[in-house]
C-alpha positions in Angstrom: 219.0 -159.8 3.8 218.6 -161.8 6.5 220.3 -159.2 8.9 218.5 -156.8 7.4 215.1 -158.1 8.2 216.2 -159.3 11.4 217.2 -155.5 12.2 214.1 -154.4 11.2 212.4 -156.8 13.4 214.2 -155.4 16.4 212.0 -153.0 18.9 214.6 -150.0 18.1 214.0 -150.4 14.1 210.0 -150.6 14.3 209.8 -147.4 16.7 212.4 -146.1 14.0 210.0 -147.1 11.0 206.8 -146.0 12.8 208.5 -142.5 13.5 209.3 -142.4 9.7 206.1 -142.8 8.5 204.4 -140.6 10.8 207.0 -138.1 9.2 205.7 -138.9 5.9 202.1 -138.3 6.8 203.1 -134.9 8.8 204.6 -133.8 5.0 201.2 -134.7 3.4 201.9 -138.1 2.3 199.1 -139.5 3.6 199.1 -142.6 1.2 202.5 -143.6 1.8 202.2 -143.1 5.6 199.5 -145.7 5.6 201.0 -148.2 3.7 204.1 -148.2 5.1 202.3 -148.6 8.8 200.0 -151.0 7.2 202.8 -153.5 6.1 204.5 -153.0 9.7 201.1 -154.1 11.1 201.1 -157.3 9.0 204.9 -158.0 10.0 204.4 -158.0 13.5 201.4 -160.2 13.1 198.2 -159.5 15.5 198.7 -162.9 18.1 200.6 -160.9 20.7 199.1 -157.5 22.0 202.6 -155.4 22.5 203.3 -151.3 23.3 204.2 -151.6 19.0 200.6 -152.8 18.4 198.9 -149.8 20.0 201.2 -147.2 18.6 200.6 -148.5 15.3 196.7 -148.7 15.6 196.9 -144.8 17.2 199.0 -143.8 13.9 197.3 -145.9 11.5 193.8 -144.3 12.3 195.3 -141.0 11.4 196.0 -141.9 8.0 192.5 -143.1 7.2 190.4 -141.3 4.7 187.2 -142.6 6.0 186.0 -141.5 10.0 184.8 -144.8 10.7 188.0 -146.5 9.4 189.6 -144.0 11.7 187.5 -145.0 14.7 188.1 -148.6 14.1 191.5 -148.1 14.4 191.2 -146.0 17.3 189.2 -148.3 19.0 191.8 -151.2 18.2 194.4 -149.4 19.9 192.6 -148.7 22.8 192.0 -152.3 23.3 195.5 -153.2 22.9 196.1 -150.8 25.6 193.4 -152.2 28.3 195.0 -155.4 27.6 198.4 -154.6 28.3 197.4 -153.0 31.2 194.7 -155.6 32.5 197.6 -158.4 31.8 200.2 -156.4 34.2 197.8 -155.5 36.9 196.7 -159.1 36.8 200.3 -160.6 37.1 201.1 -157.6 39.7 198.1 -158.7 41.4 199.0 -162.8 41.5 203.0 -162.1 42.4 202.6 -159.7 44.7 203.2 -162.5 47.4 206.0 -163.6 45.5 207.7 -160.8 45.1 207.9 -159.8 49.0 208.6 -163.2 49.8 211.8 -162.6 46.9 212.4 -159.3 48.8 212.6 -160.5 52.4 215.1 -163.4 51.2 217.4 -161.0 49.4 217.3 -158.7 52.7 218.1 -161.7 55.0 220.8 -162.7 52.5 222.2 -159.0 52.6 222.4 -159.1 56.7 223.8 -162.8 56.6 227.7 -162.9 57.2 228.2 -165.4 54.2 226.1 -166.6 51.3 223.5 -169.8 52.3 224.5 -172.9 50.9 222.9 -174.8 48.6 221.8 -178.4 49.1 223.1 -179.4 45.7 226.1 -177.6 44.4 225.8 -177.2 40.6 228.8 -177.0 38.1 229.9 -173.3 36.9 228.1 -174.1 33.6 224.5 -174.3 35.0 225.5 -171.6 37.4 226.0 -169.3 34.3 222.7 -170.6 32.6 220.6 -170.0 35.7 222.1 -166.6 36.5 221.4 -165.8 32.2 217.8 -166.9 32.8 217.2 -164.9 35.9 219.0 -162.0 33.9 216.8 -162.5 31.0 213.9 -162.7 33.1 214.2 -159.6 35.2 214.9 -157.6 31.8 211.8 -158.8 30.3 209.7 -158.1 33.5 211.7 -154.4 33.3 210.5 -154.2 29.7 206.7 -155.0 30.2 206.7 -152.4 33.1 208.2 -149.8 30.5 205.4 -150.6 28.3 203.0 -150.4 30.6 204.1 -146.8 31.6 204.1 -145.6 28.1 200.6 -147.0 27.7 199.1 -145.4 30.6 200.8 -142.2 29.4 198.8 -143.0 26.2 195.5 -143.3 27.5 194.6 -139.2 27.4 195.4 -139.1 23.6 193.5 -142.2 22.8 190.5 -141.2 24.5 191.1 -137.9 22.8 190.7 -139.2 19.1 188.2 -141.1 20.1 186.5 -138.1 21.1 187.0 -136.6 17.5 186.3 -139.4 15.7 182.6 -139.2 17.1 182.5 -135.8 16.3 183.6 -136.3 12.7 180.6 -138.9 12.9 178.1 -136.6 14.4 177.8 -138.7 17.7 178.4 -136.1 20.4 177.4 -137.7 23.4 180.0 -140.5 22.6 182.6 -137.9 22.0 181.8 -136.3 25.2 182.0 -140.0 27.4 185.6 -140.2 25.4 186.5 -136.8 26.4 185.3 -137.2 30.1 188.0 -140.2 30.1 190.9 -138.4 28.4 190.3 -135.7 31.0 190.1 -138.3 33.8 193.5 -139.8 32.2 195.0 -136.7 32.2 197.0 -136.7 35.6 199.4 -139.2 33.9 200.6 -136.8 31.5 203.8 -134.9 32.1 204.1 -131.4 32.3 206.4 -131.3 29.0 205.4 -130.1 25.8 203.5 -133.2 24.7 201.3 -133.0 28.0 200.5 -129.5 27.7 199.8 -129.9 24.2 197.1 -133.0 24.6 195.9 -130.9 27.9 195.1 -127.8 25.5 193.5 -129.9 23.2 191.2 -131.6 25.5 190.2 -128.1 26.7 189.2 -126.8 22.9 187.3 -129.9 22.0 185.5 -129.4 25.4 184.6 -126.0 24.5 183.6 -126.9 20.9 181.1 -129.6 22.0 179.7 -127.0 24.5 179.1 -124.7 21.4 177.7 -127.0 19.0 175.3 -128.4 22.1 173.0 -125.9 20.8 174.4 -124.7 17.4 175.1 -126.3 14.4 178.9 -126.1 15.2 181.9 -126.2 13.3 182.7 -128.6 10.9 184.5 -131.9 11.7 187.9 -131.7 11.4 189.5 -133.8 8.3 190.0 -137.3 8.4 193.4 -138.0 10.1 194.1 -134.5 11.4 194.3 -134.8 15.4 191.9 -131.8 17.5 195.3 -130.4 18.5 196.6 -130.1 15.1 
């Protein structure tokens, strides 16, 4: 039982469980998908903002029946993304000088005929511990960079979903503002099927908002339905 819980708490297992819930939703079982994603949100806790929190909130929004609840979850997903990016940018800004110093030291060591001597030699066990800590720190930083890169790629979809939420709630001005942000962020999208799909959805929603500027327009999409669905 403990091993199973540990497996479920691992990052890969979290993504797997999110994917399973999303497939349930796409298969028509919105309530079960909402329940599973909600349980996972509770398990992760809210003390720490991670890519998983952003992804969960993003998909939890799609499973809501009330457009106001859908908006609340989409706003939560965007807030987590913003905090992740701001934290990363602040860390990069304050750590820039230190990174340059480390790089210069590594370059100097590469040119040296032999490694510099330590003032106080440590035992093999201490060396292993230091190496392990260094490797763990580098792995954590690499993981943070990947998470932030993934979040930046989510921004077009995050803003697009918010635009669709505001359309459902009869707030076209707010929808246009979010659509402008989605369009501005679309440069981060790759030229793959996902990127093309989001760009096409931005264009469709833009046309729809233009059409509704002087007419009654089309009815809003049902709750939980992406504008590109």
